[in-house]
mmCIF file as Biopython writes it, N, C-alpha, C and O atoms, coordinates in Angstrom:
data_model
#
loop_
_atom_site.group_PDB
_atom_site.id
_atom_site.type_symbol
_atom_site.label_atom_id
_atom_site.label_alt_id
_atom_site.label_comp_id
_atom_site.label_asym_id
_atom_site.label_entity_id
_atom_site.label_seq_id
_atom_site.pdbx_PDB_ins_code
_atom_site.Cartn_x
_atom_site.Cartn_y
_atom_site.Cartn_z
_atom_site.occupancy
_atom_site.B_iso_or_equiv
_atom_site.auth_seq_id
_atom_site.auth_asym_id
_atom_site.pdbx_PDB_model_num
ATOM 1   N N  . UNK A ? 1  ? -6.993  -5.537  -7.392  1.0 0.0 1  A 1 
ATOM 2   C CA . UNK A ? 1  ? -5.753  -4.787  -6.727  1.0 0.0 1  A 1 
ATOM 3   C C  . UNK A ? 1  ? -6.331  -3.831  -5.733  1.0 0.0 1  A 1 
ATOM 4   O O  . UNK A ? 1  ? -5.790  -3.883  -4.629  1.0 0.0 1  A 1 
ATOM 5   N N  . UNK A ? 2  ? -7.339  -2.940  -5.874  1.0 0.0 2  A 1 
ATOM 6   C CA . UNK A ? 2  ? -8.051  -1.879  -5.246  1.0 0.0 2  A 1 
ATOM 7   C C  . UNK A ? 2  ? -8.860  -2.901  -4.100  1.0 0.0 2  A 1 
ATOM 8   O O  . UNK A ? 2  ? -8.563  -2.590  -2.946  1.0 0.0 2  A 1 
ATOM 9   N N  . UNK A ? 3  ? -9.582  -3.768  -4.180  1.0 0.0 3  A 1 
ATOM 10  C CA . UNK A ? 3  ? -10.147 -4.608  -2.798  1.0 0.0 3  A 1 
ATOM 11  C C  . UNK A ? 3  ? -9.041  -5.029  -2.243  1.0 0.0 3  A 1 
ATOM 12  O O  . UNK A ? 3  ? -8.994  -4.681  -1.063  1.0 0.0 3  A 1 
ATOM 13  N N  . UNK A ? 4  ? -7.800  -5.846  -2.710  1.0 0.0 4  A 1 
ATOM 14  C CA . UNK A ? 4  ? -6.628  -6.131  -1.964  1.0 0.0 4  A 1 
ATOM 15  C C  . UNK A ? 4  ? -6.161  -5.224  -0.768  1.0 0.0 4  A 1 
ATOM 16  O O  . UNK A ? 4  ? -5.998  -5.422  0.436   1.0 0.0 4  A 1 
ATOM 17  N N  . UNK A ? 5  ? -6.052  -4.421  -1.391  1.0 0.0 5  A 1 
ATOM 18  C CA . UNK A ? 5  ? -5.541  -3.152  -0.603  1.0 0.0 5  A 1 
ATOM 19  C C  . UNK A ? 5  ? -6.282  -2.556  0.451   1.0 0.0 5  A 1 
ATOM 20  O O  . UNK A ? 5  ? -5.810  -2.349  1.569   1.0 0.0 5  A 1 
ATOM 21  N N  . UNK A ? 6  ? -7.806  -2.194  -0.010  1.0 0.0 6  A 1 
ATOM 22  C CA . UNK A ? 6  ? -8.405  -1.916  1.120   1.0 0.0 6  A 1 
ATOM 23  C C  . UNK A ? 6  ? -8.663  -3.153  2.229   1.0 0.0 6  A 1 
ATOM 24  O O  . UNK A ? 6  ? -8.594  -3.144  3.458   1.0 0.0 6  A 1 
ATOM 25  N N  . UNK A ? 7  ? -8.914  -3.967  1.501   1.0 0.0 7  A 1 
ATOM 26  C CA . UNK A ? 7  ? -8.904  -5.255  2.674   1.0 0.0 7  A 1 
ATOM 27  C C  . UNK A ? 7  ? -8.054  -5.339  3.674   1.0 0.0 7  A 1 
ATOM 28  O O  . UNK A ? 7  ? -8.427  -5.503  4.836   1.0 0.0 7  A 1 
ATOM 29  N N  . UNK A ? 8  ? -6.693  -5.222  3.278   1.0 0.0 8  A 1 
ATOM 30  C CA . UNK A ? 8  ? -5.413  -5.378  4.099   1.0 0.0 8  A 1 
ATOM 31  C C  . UNK A ? 8  ? -5.775  -3.596  5.044   1.0 0.0 8  A 1 
ATOM 32  O O  . UNK A ? 8  ? -5.623  -3.651  6.264   1.0 0.0 8  A 1 
ATOM 33  N N  . UNK A ? 9  ? -6.003  -2.862  4.734   1.0 0.0 9  A 1 
ATOM 34  C CA . UNK A ? 9  ? -5.951  -1.521  5.399   1.0 0.0 9  A 1 
ATOM 35  C C  . UNK A ? 9  ? -7.090  -1.705  6.393   1.0 0.0 9  A 1 
ATOM 36  O O  . UNK A ? 9  ? -6.906  -1.422  7.577   1.0 0.0 9  A 1 
ATOM 37  N N  . UNK A ? 10 ? -8.207  -2.148  5.978   1.0 0.0 10 A 1 
ATOM 38  C CA . UNK A ? 10 ? -9.702  -2.113  7.186   1.0 0.0 10 A 1 
ATOM 39  C C  . UNK A ? 10 ? -9.452  -3.408  8.289   1.0 0.0 10 A 1 
ATOM 40  O O  . UNK A ? 10 ? -10.053 -3.601  9.345   1.0 0.0 10 A 1 
ATOM 41  N N  . UNK A ? 11 ? -8.188  -4.349  7.579   1.0 0.0 11 A 1 
ATOM 42  C CA . UNK A ? 11 ? -8.298  -5.316  8.743   1.0 0.0 11 A 1 
ATOM 43  C C  . UNK A ? 11 ? -7.050  -4.754  9.548   1.0 0.0 11 A 1 
ATOM 44  O O  . UNK A ? 11 ? -7.034  -5.029  10.748  1.0 0.0 11 A 1 
ATOM 45  N N  . UNK A ? 12 ? -6.291  -4.208  9.177   1.0 0.0 12 A 1 
ATOM 46  C CA . UNK A ? 12 ? -5.303  -3.349  10.248  1.0 0.0 12 A 1 
ATOM 47  C C  . UNK A ? 12 ? -5.959  -2.298  10.907  1.0 0.0 12 A 1 
ATOM 48  O O  . UNK A ? 12 ? -5.603  -2.231  12.084  1.0 0.0 12 A 1 
ATOM 49  N N  . UNK A ? 13 ? -6.734  -1.503  10.602  1.0 0.0 13 A 1 
ATOM 50  C CA . UNK A ? 13 ? -7.360  -0.597  11.321  1.0 0.0 13 A 1 
ATOM 51  C C  . UNK A ? 13 ? -6.625  0.796   11.465  1.0 0.0 13 A 1 
ATOM 52  O O  . UNK A ? 13 ? -5.464  1.033   11.130  1.0 0.0 13 A 1 
ATOM 53  N N  . UNK A ? 14 ? -7.422  1.562   11.962  1.0 0.0 14 A 1 
ATOM 54  C CA . UNK A ? 14 ? -6.222  2.900   12.053  1.0 0.0 14 A 1 
ATOM 55  C C  . UNK A ? 14 ? -5.441  2.990   12.783  1.0 0.0 14 A 1 
ATOM 56  O O  . UNK A ? 14 ? -5.408  2.523   13.921  1.0 0.0 14 A 1 
ATOM 57  N N  . UNK A ? 15 ? -4.546  3.723   12.140  1.0 0.0 15 A 1 
ATOM 58  C CA . UNK A ? 15 ? -3.307  4.029   13.082  1.0 0.0 15 A 1 
ATOM 59  C C  . UNK A ? 15 ? -2.287  2.693   13.042  1.0 0.0 15 A 1 
ATOM 60  O O  . UNK A ? 15 ? -1.402  2.498   13.875  1.0 0.0 15 A 1 
ATOM 61  N N  . UNK A ? 16 ? -2.603  1.770   11.848  1.0 0.0 16 A 1 
ATOM 62  C CA . UNK A ? 16 ? -1.739  0.482   11.767  1.0 0.0 16 A 1 
ATOM 63  C C  . UNK A ? 16 ? -1.458  0.530   10.377  1.0 0.0 16 A 1 
ATOM 64  O O  . UNK A ? 16 ? -2.364  0.947   9.655   1.0 0.0 16 A 1 
ATOM 65  N N  . UNK A ? 17 ? -0.426  0.200   9.877   1.0 0.0 17 A 1 
ATOM 66  C CA . UNK A ? 17 ? -0.031  0.029   8.523   1.0 0.0 17 A 1 
ATOM 67  C C  . UNK A ? 17 ? 0.127   -1.349  8.003   1.0 0.0 17 A 1 
ATOM 68  O O  . UNK A ? 17 ? -0.223  -2.318  8.678   1.0 0.0 17 A 1 
ATOM 69  N N  . UNK A ? 18 ? 0.652   -1.466  6.802   1.0 0.0 18 A 1 
ATOM 70  C CA . UNK A ? 18 ? 1.192   -2.555  5.980   1.0 0.0 18 A 1 
ATOM 71  C C  . UNK A ? 18 ? 1.779   -2.458  4.953   1.0 0.0 18 A 1 
ATOM 72  O O  . UNK A ? 18 ? 1.577   -1.396  4.364   1.0 0.0 18 A 1 
ATOM 73  N N  . UNK A ? 19 ? 2.760   -3.486  4.258   1.0 0.0 19 A 1 
ATOM 74  C CA . UNK A ? 19 ? 3.862   -3.121  3.409   1.0 0.0 19 A 1 
ATOM 75  C C  . UNK A ? 19 ? 2.819   -3.350  2.053   1.0 0.0 19 A 1 
ATOM 76  O O  . UNK A ? 19 ? 1.930   -4.196  2.153   1.0 0.0 19 A 1 
ATOM 77  N N  . UNK A ? 20 ? 2.922   -2.815  1.200   1.0 0.0 20 A 1 
ATOM 78  C CA . UNK A ? 20 ? 2.121   -2.829  -0.412  1.0 0.0 20 A 1 
ATOM 79  C C  . UNK A ? 20 ? 2.383   -4.389  -0.746  1.0 0.0 20 A 1 
ATOM 80  O O  . UNK A ? 20 ? 1.437   -5.007  -1.236  1.0 0.0 20 A 1 
ATOM 81  N N  . UNK A ? 21 ? 3.569   -5.053  -0.522  1.0 0.0 21 A 1 
ATOM 82  C CA . UNK A ? 21 ? 4.017   -6.459  -1.179  1.0 0.0 21 A 1 
ATOM 83  C C  . UNK A ? 21 ? 2.860   -7.266  -0.879  1.0 0.0 21 A 1 
ATOM 84  O O  . UNK A ? 21 ? 2.340   -8.112  -1.607  1.0 0.0 21 A 1 
ATOM 85  N N  . UNK A ? 22 ? 2.458   -6.838  0.487   1.0 0.0 22 A 1 
ATOM 86  C CA . UNK A ? 22 ? 1.515   -7.924  1.017   1.0 0.0 22 A 1 
ATOM 87  C C  . UNK A ? 22 ? -0.042  -8.124  0.137   1.0 0.0 22 A 1 
ATOM 88  O O  . UNK A ? 22 ? -0.551  -9.223  -0.083  1.0 0.0 22 A 1 
ATOM 89  N N  . UNK A ? 23 ? -0.568  -6.925  -0.242  1.0 0.0 23 A 1 
ATOM 90  C CA . UNK A ? 23 ? -1.169  -6.980  -1.279  1.0 0.0 23 A 1 
ATOM 91  C C  . UNK A ? 23 ? -1.252  -7.499  -2.476  1.0 0.0 23 A 1 
ATOM 92  O O  . UNK A ? 23 ? -2.323  -7.713  -3.044  1.0 0.0 23 A 1 
ATOM 93  N N  . UNK A ? 24 ? 0.197   -7.810  -3.086  1.0 0.0 24 A 1 
ATOM 94  C CA . UNK A ? 24 ? 0.611   -7.911  -4.572  1.0 0.0 24 A 1 
ATOM 95  C C  . UNK A ? 24 ? 0.884   -9.645  -4.129  1.0 0.0 24 A 1 
ATOM 96  O O  . UNK A ? 24 ? 0.626   -10.426 -5.045  1.0 0.0 24 A 1 
ATOM 97  N N  . UNK A ? 25 ? 1.341   -10.226 -2.913  1.0 0.0 25 A 1 
ATOM 98  C CA . UNK A ? 25 ? 1.417   -11.481 -2.518  1.0 0.0 25 A 1 
ATOM 99  C C  . UNK A ? 25 ? -0.051  -12.447 -2.665  1.0 0.0 25 A 1 
ATOM 100 O O  . UNK A ? 25 ? -0.230  -13.595 -3.074  1.0 0.0 25 A 1 
ATOM 101 N N  . UNK A ? 26 ? -0.984  -11.394 -2.126  1.0 0.0 26 A 1 
ATOM 102 C CA . UNK A ? 26 ? -2.324  -11.939 -2.105  1.0 0.0 26 A 1 
ATOM 103 C C  . UNK A ? 26 ? -2.786  -12.197 -3.227  1.0 0.0 26 A 1 
ATOM 104 O O  . UNK A ? 26 ? -3.692  -13.021 -3.353  1.0 0.0 26 A 1 
ATOM 105 N N  . UNK A ? 27 ? -2.212  -11.494 -4.345  1.0 0.0 27 A 1 
ATOM 106 C CA . UNK A ? 27 ? -2.728  -11.742 -5.750  1.0 0.0 27 A 1 
ATOM 107 C C  . UNK A ? 27 ? -2.197  -12.703 -6.818  1.0 0.0 27 A 1 
ATOM 108 O O  . UNK A ? 27 ? -2.744  -13.182 -7.811  1.0 0.0 27 A 1 
ATOM 109 N N  . UNK A ? 28 ? -0.627  -12.877 -6.174  1.0 0.0 28 A 1 
ATOM 110 C CA . UNK A ? 28 ? -0.039  -13.681 -7.407  1.0 0.0 28 A 1 
ATOM 111 C C  . UNK A ? 28 ? 1.243   -14.090 -6.721  1.0 0.0 28 A 1 
ATOM 112 O O  . UNK A ? 28 ? 1.819   -13.287 -5.987  1.0 0.0 28 A 1 
ATOM 113 N N  . UNK A ? 29 ? 1.724   -15.332 -6.933  1.0 0.0 29 A 1 
ATOM 114 C CA . UNK A ? 29 ? 2.624   -16.270 -6.376  1.0 0.0 29 A 1 
ATOM 115 C C  . UNK A ? 29 ? 4.268   -15.167 -6.804  1.0 0.0 29 A 1 
ATOM 116 O O  . UNK A ? 29 ? 5.228   -14.882 -6.087  1.0 0.0 29 A 1 
ATOM 117 N N  . UNK A ? 30 ? 3.948   -14.801 -8.285  1.0 0.0 30 A 1 
ATOM 118 C CA . UNK A ? 30 ? 5.295   -14.430 -8.724  1.0 0.0 30 A 1 
ATOM 119 C C  . UNK A ? 30 ? 4.600   -12.659 -8.424  1.0 0.0 30 A 1 
ATOM 120 O O  . UNK A ? 30 ? 3.968   -12.003 -9.252  1.0 0.0 30 A 1 
ATOM 121 N N  . UNK A ? 31 ? 4.882   -12.329 -7.334  1.0 0.0 31 A 1 
ATOM 122 C CA . UNK A ? 31 ? 4.088   -10.683 -6.783  1.0 0.0 31 A 1 
ATOM 123 C C  . UNK A ? 31 ? 5.060   -9.887  -7.423  1.0 0.0 31 A 1 
ATOM 124 O O  . UNK A ? 31 ? 4.586   -9.236  -8.354  1.0 0.0 31 A 1 
ATOM 125 N N  . UNK A ? 32 ? 6.431   -9.706  -7.199  1.0 0.0 32 A 1 
ATOM 126 C CA . UNK A ? 32 ? 7.112   -8.656  -7.786  1.0 0.0 32 A 1 
ATOM 127 C C  . UNK A ? 32 ? 6.572   -7.920  -8.633  1.0 0.0 32 A 1 
ATOM 128 O O  . UNK A ? 32 ? 5.933   -6.941  -8.248  1.0 0.0 32 A 1 
ATOM 129 N N  . UNK A ? 33 ? 6.709   -8.238  -10.092 1.0 0.0 33 A 1 
ATOM 130 C CA . UNK A ? 33 ? 6.316   -7.622  -11.391 1.0 0.0 33 A 1 
ATOM 131 C C  . UNK A ? 33 ? 5.025   -6.695  -11.017 1.0 0.0 33 A 1 
ATOM 132 O O  . UNK A ? 33 ? 4.821   -5.661  -11.653 1.0 0.0 33 A 1 
ATOM 133 N N  . UNK A ? 34 ? 4.154   -7.112  -9.947  1.0 0.0 34 A 1 
ATOM 134 C CA . UNK A ? 34 ? 2.927   -6.559  -9.785  1.0 0.0 34 A 1 
ATOM 135 C C  . UNK A ? 34 ? 3.170   -5.279  -8.834  1.0 0.0 34 A 1 
ATOM 136 O O  . UNK A ? 34 ? 2.267   -4.444  -8.792  1.0 0.0 34 A 1 
ATOM 137 N N  . UNK A ? 35 ? 4.196   -5.099  -8.160  1.0 0.0 35 A 1 
ATOM 138 C CA . UNK A ? 35 ? 4.559   -3.907  -7.377  1.0 0.0 35 A 1 
ATOM 139 C C  . UNK A ? 35 ? 4.459   -2.101  -7.788  1.0 0.0 35 A 1 
ATOM 140 O O  . UNK A ? 35 ? 4.221   -1.227  -6.954  1.0 0.0 35 A 1 
ATOM 141 N N  . UNK A ? 36 ? 4.671   -1.899  -9.049  1.0 0.0 36 A 1 
ATOM 142 C CA . UNK A ? 36 ? 4.404   -0.547  -9.434  1.0 0.0 36 A 1 
ATOM 143 C C  . UNK A ? 36 ? 2.888   -0.374  -9.999  1.0 0.0 36 A 1 
ATOM 144 O O  . UNK A ? 36 ? 2.342   0.729   -9.986  1.0 0.0 36 A 1 
ATOM 145 N N  . UNK A ? 37 ? 2.379   -1.303  -10.394 1.0 0.0 37 A 1 
ATOM 146 C CA . UNK A ? 37 ? 0.811   -1.019  -10.317 1.0 0.0 37 A 1 
ATOM 147 C C  . UNK A ? 37 ? 0.306   -0.974  -8.897  1.0 0.0 37 A 1 
ATOM 148 O O  . UNK A ? 37 ? -0.362  0.001   -8.554  1.0 0.0 37 A 1 
ATOM 149 N N  . UNK A ? 38 ? 0.586   -2.024  -7.968  1.0 0.0 38 A 1 
ATOM 150 C CA . UNK A ? 38 ? 0.229   -1.593  -6.594  1.0 0.0 38 A 1 
ATOM 151 C C  . UNK A ? 38 ? 0.430   -0.340  -6.261  1.0 0.0 38 A 1 
ATOM 152 O O  . UNK A ? 38 ? -0.575  0.256   -5.872  1.0 0.0 38 A 1 
ATOM 153 N N  . UNK A ? 39 ? 1.278   0.162   -6.287  1.0 0.0 39 A 1 
ATOM 154 C CA . UNK A ? 39 ? 1.663   1.403   -5.599  1.0 0.0 39 A 1 
ATOM 155 C C  . UNK A ? 39 ? 0.768   2.700   -6.656  1.0 0.0 39 A 1 
ATOM 156 O O  . UNK A ? 39 ? 0.064   3.627   -6.253  1.0 0.0 39 A 1 
ATOM 157 N N  . UNK A ? 40 ? 1.031   2.421   -7.714  1.0 0.0 40 A 1 
ATOM 158 C CA . UNK A ? 40 ? -0.026  3.177   -8.473  1.0 0.0 40 A 1 
ATOM 159 C C  . UNK A ? 40 ? -1.425  3.345   -8.268  1.0 0.0 40 A 1 
ATOM 160 O O  . UNK A ? 40 ? -2.026  4.406   -8.434  1.0 0.0 40 A 1 
ATOM 161 N N  . UNK A ? 41 ? -1.996  2.112   -7.852  1.0 0.0 41 A 1 
ATOM 162 C CA . UNK A ? 41 ? -2.991  2.006   -7.937  1.0 0.0 41 A 1 
ATOM 163 C C  . UNK A ? 41 ? -3.525  2.723   -6.066  1.0 0.0 41 A 1 
ATOM 164 O O  . UNK A ? 41 ? -4.554  3.311   -5.736  1.0 0.0 41 A 1 
ATOM 165 N N  . UNK A ? 42 ? -2.380  2.345   -5.284  1.0 0.0 42 A 1 
ATOM 166 C CA . UNK A ? 42 ? -2.665  3.118   -3.644  1.0 0.0 42 A 1 
ATOM 167 C C  . UNK A ? 42 ? -2.663  4.438   -3.649  1.0 0.0 42 A 1 
ATOM 168 O O  . UNK A ? 42 ? -3.467  5.038   -2.936  1.0 0.0 42 A 1 
ATOM 169 N N  . UNK A ? 43 ? -1.733  5.139   -4.477  1.0 0.0 43 A 1 
ATOM 170 C CA . UNK A ? 43 ? -2.003  6.306   -4.745  1.0 0.0 43 A 1 
ATOM 171 C C  . UNK A ? 43 ? -3.054  7.104   -4.891  1.0 0.0 43 A 1 
ATOM 172 O O  . UNK A ? 43 ? -3.220  8.234   -4.432  1.0 0.0 43 A 1 
ATOM 173 N N  . UNK A ? 44 ? -4.093  6.148   -5.872  1.0 0.0 44 A 1 
ATOM 174 C CA . UNK A ? 44 ? -5.379  6.687   -6.158  1.0 0.0 44 A 1 
ATOM 175 C C  . UNK A ? 44 ? -6.484  6.633   -4.902  1.0 0.0 44 A 1 
ATOM 176 O O  . UNK A ? 44 ? -7.615  7.117   -4.955  1.0 0.0 44 A 1 
ATOM 177 N N  . UNK A ? 45 ? -5.932  5.975   -3.832  1.0 0.0 45 A 1 
ATOM 178 C CA . UNK A ? 45 ? -7.030  5.379   -2.903  1.0 0.0 45 A 1 
ATOM 179 C C  . UNK A ? 45 ? -6.709  6.036   -1.577  1.0 0.0 45 A 1 
ATOM 180 O O  . UNK A ? 45 ? -5.636  6.595   -1.353  1.0 0.0 45 A 1 
ATOM 181 N N  . UNK A ? 46 ? -7.885  5.916   -0.558  1.0 0.0 46 A 1 
ATOM 182 C CA . UNK A ? 46 ? -7.914  6.594   0.551   1.0 0.0 46 A 1 
ATOM 183 C C  . UNK A ? 46 ? -6.943  6.156   1.324   1.0 0.0 46 A 1 
ATOM 184 O O  . UNK A ? 46 ? -7.392  5.677   2.365   1.0 0.0 46 A 1 
ATOM 185 N N  . UNK A ? 47 ? -5.577  6.116   1.227   1.0 0.0 47 A 1 
ATOM 186 C CA . UNK A ? 47 ? -4.505  5.230   1.827   1.0 0.0 47 A 1 
ATOM 187 C C  . UNK A ? 47 ? -3.725  6.487   1.988   1.0 0.0 47 A 1 
ATOM 188 O O  . UNK A ? 47 ? -3.723  7.429   1.196   1.0 0.0 47 A 1 
ATOM 189 N N  . UNK A ? 48 ? -3.060  6.394   3.113   1.0 0.0 48 A 1 
ATOM 190 C CA . UNK A ? 48 ? -1.625  7.154   3.586   1.0 0.0 48 A 1 
ATOM 191 C C  . UNK A ? 48 ? -0.254  6.191   3.510   1.0 0.0 48 A 1 
ATOM 192 O O  . UNK A ? 48 ? -0.101  5.195   4.217   1.0 0.0 48 A 1 
ATOM 193 N N  . UNK A ? 49 ? 0.617   6.624   2.621   1.0 0.0 49 A 1 
ATOM 194 C CA . UNK A ? 49 ? 2.000   6.075   2.568   1.0 0.0 49 A 1 
ATOM 195 C C  . UNK A ? 49 ? 2.966   6.766   3.027   1.0 0.0 49 A 1 
ATOM 196 O O  . UNK A ? 49 ? 3.187   7.925   2.676   1.0 0.0 49 A 1 
ATOM 197 N N  . UNK A ? 50 ? 3.584   6.179   3.791   1.0 0.0 50 A 1 
ATOM 198 C CA . UNK A ? 50 ? 5.219   6.859   4.415   1.0 0.0 50 A 1 
ATOM 199 C C  . UNK A ? 50 ? 6.275   5.757   4.098   1.0 0.0 50 A 1 
ATOM 200 O O  . UNK A ? 50 ? 6.241   4.552   3.850   1.0 0.0 50 A 1 
ATOM 201 N N  . UNK A ? 51 ? 7.280   6.774   4.225   1.0 0.0 51 A 1 
ATOM 202 C CA . UNK A ? 51 ? 8.503   6.009   4.048   1.0 0.0 51 A 1 
ATOM 203 C C  . UNK A ? 51 ? 9.536   6.329   5.020   1.0 0.0 51 A 1 
ATOM 204 O O  . UNK A ? 51 ? 9.924   7.442   4.667   1.0 0.0 51 A 1 
ATOM 205 N N  . UNK A ? 52 ? 10.280  5.935   6.171   1.0 0.0 52 A 1 
ATOM 206 C CA . UNK A ? 52 ? 10.677  5.947   7.280   1.0 0.0 52 A 1 
ATOM 207 C C  . UNK A ? 52 ? 9.843   7.208   7.878   1.0 0.0 52 A 1 
ATOM 208 O O  . UNK A ? 52 ? 10.464  8.261   8.021   1.0 0.0 52 A 1 
ATOM 209 N N  . UNK A ? 53 ? 8.456   7.157   8.237   1.0 0.0 53 A 1 
ATOM 210 C CA . UNK A ? 53 ? 7.553   7.589   8.994   1.0 0.0 53 A 1 
ATOM 211 C C  . UNK A ? 53 ? 7.248   9.197   8.361   1.0 0.0 53 A 1 
ATOM 212 O O  . UNK A ? 53 ? 6.505   9.997   8.930   1.0 0.0 53 A 1 
ATOM 213 N N  . UNK A ? 54 ? 7.921   9.457   7.177   1.0 0.0 54 A 1 
ATOM 214 C CA . UNK A ? 54 ? 7.172   10.756  6.503   1.0 0.0 54 A 1 
ATOM 215 C C  . UNK A ? 54 ? 6.442   9.943   5.348   1.0 0.0 54 A 1 
ATOM 216 O O  . UNK A ? 54 ? 6.603   8.813   4.888   1.0 0.0 54 A 1 
ATOM 217 N N  . UNK A ? 55 ? 5.357   11.252  5.002   1.0 0.0 55 A 1 
ATOM 218 C CA . UNK A ? 55 ? 4.748   11.209  4.176   1.0 0.0 55 A 1 
ATOM 219 C C  . UNK A ? 55 ? 5.194   11.100  2.698   1.0 0.0 55 A 1 
ATOM 220 O O  . UNK A ? 55 ? 5.880   12.079  2.404   1.0 0.0 55 A 1 
ATOM 221 N N  . UNK A ? 56 ? 5.033   10.232  1.666   1.0 0.0 56 A 1 
ATOM 222 C CA . UNK A ? 56 ? 5.235   10.313  0.393   1.0 0.0 56 A 1 
ATOM 223 C C  . UNK A ? 56 ? 4.024   9.714   -0.795  1.0 0.0 56 A 1 
ATOM 224 O O  . UNK A ? 56 ? 2.981   9.136   -0.490  1.0 0.0 56 A 1 
ATOM 225 N N  . UNK A ? 57 ? 4.356   9.939   -1.783  1.0 0.0 57 A 1 
ATOM 226 C CA . UNK A ? 57 ? 3.889   9.607   -3.171  1.0 0.0 57 A 1 
ATOM 227 C C  . UNK A ? 57 ? 4.096   8.172   -3.043  1.0 0.0 57 A 1 
ATOM 228 O O  . UNK A ? 57 ? 5.263   7.812   -2.889  1.0 0.0 57 A 1 
ATOM 229 N N  . UNK A ? 58 ? 3.154   7.252   -3.079  1.0 0.0 58 A 1 
ATOM 230 C CA . UNK A ? 58 ? 3.636   5.862   -3.273  1.0 0.0 58 A 1 
ATOM 231 C C  . UNK A ? 58 ? 3.582   5.356   -4.565  1.0 0.0 58 A 1 
ATOM 232 O O  . UNK A ? 58 ? 3.767   4.152   -4.742  1.0 0.0 58 A 1 
ATOM 233 N N  . UNK A ? 59 ? 3.358   6.098   -5.485  1.0 0.0 59 A 1 
ATOM 234 C CA . UNK A ? 59 ? 3.832   5.917   -7.052  1.0 0.0 59 A 1 
ATOM 235 C C  . UNK A ? 59 ? 5.026   6.098   -7.299  1.0 0.0 59 A 1 
ATOM 236 O O  . UNK A ? 59 ? 5.585   5.244   -7.987  1.0 0.0 59 A 1 
ATOM 237 N N  . UNK A ? 60 ? 6.063   7.665   -6.654  1.0 0.0 60 A 1 
ATOM 238 C CA . UNK A ? 60 ? 6.819   7.867   -6.916  1.0 0.0 60 A 1 
ATOM 239 C C  . UNK A ? 60 ? 7.845   7.691   -6.138  1.0 0.0 60 A 1 
ATOM 240 O O  . UNK A ? 60 ? 8.969   7.916   -6.588  1.0 0.0 60 A 1 
ATOM 241 N N  . UNK A ? 61 ? 7.665   7.243   -4.778  1.0 0.0 61 A 1 
ATOM 242 C CA . UNK A ? 61 ? 8.791   6.778   -3.896  1.0 0.0 61 A 1 
ATOM 243 C C  . UNK A ? 61 ? 9.738   5.893   -4.001  1.0 0.0 61 A 1 
ATOM 244 O O  . UNK A ? 61 ? 9.108   4.927   -3.572  1.0 0.0 61 A 1 
ATOM 245 N N  . UNK A ? 62 ? 10.863  5.448   -4.266  1.0 0.0 62 A 1 
ATOM 246 C CA . UNK A ? 62 ? 11.642  4.359   -4.232  1.0 0.0 62 A 1 
ATOM 247 C C  . UNK A ? 62 ? 12.201  4.071   -2.905  1.0 0.0 62 A 1 
ATOM 248 O O  . UNK A ? 62 ? 12.722  4.909   -2.168  1.0 0.0 62 A 1 
ATOM 249 N N  . UNK A ? 63 ? 12.009  2.456   -2.586  1.0 0.0 63 A 1 
ATOM 250 C CA . UNK A ? 63 ? 12.076  1.883   -1.510  1.0 0.0 63 A 1 
ATOM 251 C C  . UNK A ? 63 ? 11.052  1.655   -0.669  1.0 0.0 63 A 1 
ATOM 252 O O  . UNK A ? 63 ? 9.938   2.063   -0.997  1.0 0.0 63 A 1 
ATOM 253 N N  . UNK A ? 64 ? 11.214  1.033   0.442   1.0 0.0 64 A 1 
ATOM 254 C CA . UNK A ? 64 ? 10.140  0.442   0.693   1.0 0.0 64 A 1 
ATOM 255 C C  . UNK A ? 64 ? 9.234   1.779   1.511   1.0 0.0 64 A 1 
ATOM 256 O O  . UNK A ? 64 ? 9.653   2.842   1.968   1.0 0.0 64 A 1 
ATOM 257 N N  . UNK A ? 65 ? 7.985   1.262   1.464   1.0 0.0 65 A 1 
ATOM 258 C CA . UNK A ? 65 ? 6.993   2.313   2.009   1.0 0.0 65 A 1 
ATOM 259 C C  . UNK A ? 65 ? 6.011   1.383   2.849   1.0 0.0 65 A 1 
ATOM 260 O O  . UNK A ? 65 ? 6.088   0.155   2.898   1.0 0.0 65 A 1 
ATOM 261 N N  . UNK A ? 66 ? 5.116   2.146   3.474   1.0 0.0 66 A 1 
ATOM 262 C CA . UNK A ? 66 ? 4.165   1.501   4.553   1.0 0.0 66 A 1 
ATOM 263 C C  . UNK A ? 66 ? 2.491   2.275   4.364   1.0 0.0 66 A 1 
ATOM 264 O O  . UNK A ? 66 ? 2.297   3.468   4.598   1.0 0.0 66 A 1 
ATOM 265 N N  . UNK A ? 67 ? 1.706   1.576   4.029   1.0 0.0 67 A 1 
ATOM 266 C CA . UNK A ? 67 ? 0.281   2.077   3.634   1.0 0.0 67 A 1 
ATOM 267 C C  . UNK A ? 67 ? -0.461  1.997   5.010   1.0 0.0 67 A 1 
ATOM 268 O O  . UNK A ? 67 ? 0.056   1.400   5.954   1.0 0.0 67 A 1 
ATOM 269 N N  . UNK A ? 68 ? -1.441  2.486   5.091   1.0 0.0 68 A 1 
ATOM 270 C CA . UNK A ? 68 ? -2.382  2.946   6.460   1.0 0.0 68 A 1 
ATOM 271 C C  . UNK A ? 68 ? -3.682  3.336   5.682   1.0 0.0 68 A 1 
ATOM 272 O O  . UNK A ? 68 ? -3.627  3.564   4.474   1.0 0.0 68 A 1 
ATOM 273 N N  . UNK A ? 69 ? -4.948  3.415   6.444   1.0 0.0 69 A 1 
ATOM 274 C CA . UNK A ? 69 ? -6.105  4.173   6.075   1.0 0.0 69 A 1 
ATOM 275 C C  . UNK A ? 69 ? -5.868  5.578   6.245   1.0 0.0 69 A 1 
ATOM 276 O O  . UNK A ? 69 ? -5.584  6.003   7.365   1.0 0.0 69 A 1 
ATOM 277 N N  . UNK A ? 70 ? -5.944  6.276   5.347   1.0 0.0 70 A 1 
ATOM 278 C CA . UNK A ? 70 ? -6.066  7.720   5.365   1.0 0.0 70 A 1 
ATOM 279 C C  . UNK A ? 70 ? -6.398  8.324   6.215   1.0 0.0 70 A 1 
ATOM 280 O O  . UNK A ? 70 ? -7.627  8.261   6.191   1.0 0.0 70 A 1 
ATOM 281 N N  . UNK A ? 71 ? -5.917  9.258   7.478   1.0 0.0 71 A 1 
ATOM 282 C CA . UNK A ? 71 ? -6.387  9.835   8.528   1.0 0.0 71 A 1 
ATOM 283 C C  . UNK A ? 71 ? -7.740  10.743  7.728   1.0 0.0 71 A 1 
ATOM 284 O O  . UNK A ? 71 ? -7.841  11.172  6.578   1.0 0.0 71 A 1 
ATOM 285 N N  . UNK A ? 72 ? -8.691  10.797  8.931   1.0 0.0 72 A 1 
ATOM 286 C CA . UNK A ? 72 ? -10.041 11.377  8.357   1.0 0.0 72 A 1 
ATOM 287 C C  . UNK A ? 72 ? -10.196 12.775  9.047   1.0 0.0 72 A 1 
ATOM 288 O O  . UNK A ? 72 ? -11.171 13.482  8.796   1.0 0.0 72 A 1 
#
C-alpha cells in the first residue's frame, strides 16, 4: 500500500495530486473496503492531503480528499 501511494505521488510529481482511491484500485478489484487503510497509511507518509484545497488529516477527513507529495 505504501508503495502504491508513493508510486502515484512520484508519477504525478510536485504540485500534482491524486485521489487515494487510485491506489486502492491498483491493489484490488474490490477496492472500497481498502479506503480506510489507504488513508491511514497515507497519513504516515510524506504526503500532503487536502479537501477542497485545505490541508486535512487523511485518516480523519470525511469525504473526498486529494494526496500529493509533501512540500519540501
